[in-house]
N, C-alpha and C positions, 0 to 999 in steps of 0.2 A: 896649530890656533892656538891664542891665545884664550885662558878662560878669565872671562870678567870675574870679577872679584864678588862674593858671595852676597855680600852687604849689599851692592848695587843691583843683584839678581833680587834680594828681597826687598829692596825699595821702587822697585820697579812694578813688580807684582802689586805693593800693596797701593802705586797708583794707580793701578788698572782698578783693581779692585774699589779703589775709594770713589772712582767715578759714577755717578749716582745712571741709572738708566736711561731712556728719554719717556715721561710718560703720555704714550699716546691714546692708553684706550682708557683714559679715565675723560680726558675732552672731549673723545669722539663720543662716549657715550651719550654726556653730556650736549655736546650738537645735536648726538640723534632725536635725545627724550625733547630739547628744544624742536628742533622742526616737526616731530610729530604734537605737540602742546600746540604750535602757533596754527597748522593744518587741523586740529580740532577746532580751535577758535573762531577760524575762517570759516568752519562748515557750519558751527554753531551760527555763527553771526550772517549766514544764507539763509540758516531756517526760520528766524528771527524774524529777516526781512521779508522773505514769505511769506509768515502769517500776517505781518502788519501790512503787507499789499494788498489795497483796496481791489475785492474782484471786478471783475471787468463785462460790463453788460454790454449784449451785444443789442444794436438798436437796426431791427430790419425794418425796411420802407412798406408800408402799409399797402396792399394791393388795391387798387381803385373797385369802389362797389362794383358791380356787375347790373347793368338793366332789370329792375323787375320783371317777369312775365307776368302778368298777373293773365289770371286765367275768368272765364267768364261768367260775366255776375249780369243776373236782372234789377242789380242798385247801382246808380245812377254814378257816372265816374266825376274825375276832377274836369273833363272836358265835354260835355255834354252836348252830344250831335244832335243839330237842328234839319236834317236834310229829312227828305219825304222819305218813306219807305213804305213797301206791297208786301204785304205778308200770303206764306197758303193758306187757301182758304179752313175757314173753322169747322170741325166737325163734331165735335161736342165738348162740353163744359169746358173743361180741362184748358183746351186750347185758347177758349176765351180768355180765360183766369191769367195767362201766361201773358198774352198778350196785350192786356191791360196794366199789365204790374210792370213790361216791360215798357209800356209806352208812358207811365205814369212817373216813373225812374228819372224819364227824358223830359219831365214837362213838355209834353209831346203828346195832344190829344189823338185818340184813335177814331176812325170812321169806318162803320160798318154797314153791309149792306146785304140787309138778309132778302135772300132769294133760294130759287130753285132751279135746280138741273131743266124743268119742266115748263116752268115761264119764262116765257116767250118776252114779256115785257122787260124782264129784269135781267135779261142776256140782251138786251136793244140799248139799255143803260148804265152798264158795264163797261164798255170800251170808251164810252166818254167821261166818265169819272174815272178812269185810270190815266188817262192820257194828263186831264188836268195835274194828277196829282204825281204819274210818275215821267210824262215827257216835258209838260210847261212848267210842271217844279211851282205849281201854285200851292201858298202858304207856305212857302221856307223860308221866305224874309220875316215873316211873323213867327218863328220857331218851328216848323217842319207840323208835318201830319203823319200819320200811320195810316195804312186801311188794309181792310179786309174783308172777303167774304164770308156772311154765313151760311150755310148751307143747310138748311131749316129741312130738306128730306134726308140728310144724314142717318142713318141706321143707329147711332151714336148720339144726335143732337138730344135728348131726353123733352125737357119739358122745359128747356133752354126760352124758346122763342116768346113762350106763356109768361117766365119769371120777368121780362123784358118788352110785353103788353106789345107783342108784336101780332097785329091783327087782320094784316093785308101785307103784298108783297106788288112791285120788291118798296122796303123802306130804310131809307139812310137814318143812321143812329151814331152821334158821337159820344165815345167817353172821355172824360175829363178828370184824373185822379180818380180810376178805376170808378166815379161815377155815369153814371145814361146820361145826358141830358135831352131830356124827353119834349121838353119844352121845342127845343127847335130841330125834334125829329123831323123828317120829311116824307110826306107818305104820299100826295100825286104824279103821276108818272110823269105829269106836262114840266112838273119844276124841274125835275132830274134829270127831261129832255132840253130844257131851255141852258145852255152851255154859261150866259151870261149871269143867268140866276143862279145856277149852280157854283160858280167861280165866286162869285159875292159871299156864297155862302159858307162853301170851305176857307175863305180868307175869316170870315167871322169868327170859326172852331180855331184856326188857327192863333186866331188874337186869346182866343180864352186862355190857348195855354194851359200850363197843368192848374190853373184855378178853378176853385170849383163853382158849376152854372149854379142856376136857380131853381132849376128842376131835377134835379140829380135824383140818384136813386143806385146808394151802393148792391154792387153783385152779393154784398154778404147777406142782403137781408134789411 
C-alpha cells in the first residue's frame, strides 16, 4: 500500500477535531425543566381553581311531619264532642270534681242522680234516665249530656251530699261549667217516672250547655 502523505493525514485529523460534538445535554435539560415548570403551574392552577370553587350545599328533602299523637286531657280539644256519655258511679268527692271538669271542658252539662244501693225508688227511676240519655240520645242535638250516679252510701263520699244540699233520694242535679244548678233540680219521684216530663227536663239542661245557670253554686265554695 501506498502511504498517504503526512500533510493529508494531519489535515484529516484537524478536520475531525474541528467538528463540534452535538449538544444534546443542555436542550434536553431545558426541555425537562420546562416540563416540570409547566407541570407545577398546572398543579397550582388546579389548586387555585379548587379554592375558588363554591362549596356545594346538599338540599335534602324535608320529611313530612308525623301526625301528633295527643295525650288524654281534661281540657277542650279543637273538635269538641257533643255525644252523650254515661260515666261510672261517683263514690268520692274527687270523682265528681273530675267529671264536672271533663264535661265543662266540652261544654256539656253533667246530670247526676243522687241515690243509694238500698234506695228502691232510686233503682226504679235510674233505668229510665239511662235509657233516655244512652239509647234515645236525648240532648245530643242540643250539645250532648253526661250522666253519672252518685252513691251516697259510699264509705268515701264524706260530706259531699251536704255540700250540694241533697236532702232526699232520688235527686237529679245538673252541673253546668262545674256549677250545680239548684234552681232546676228534681226531687219528686213522680216527675222522674214521667218519661215525657223527664225528656223535656233533659233537653232543657242540654240547651243550657256550658252557659252558667241562674242558681249555680261552684263546687269550690
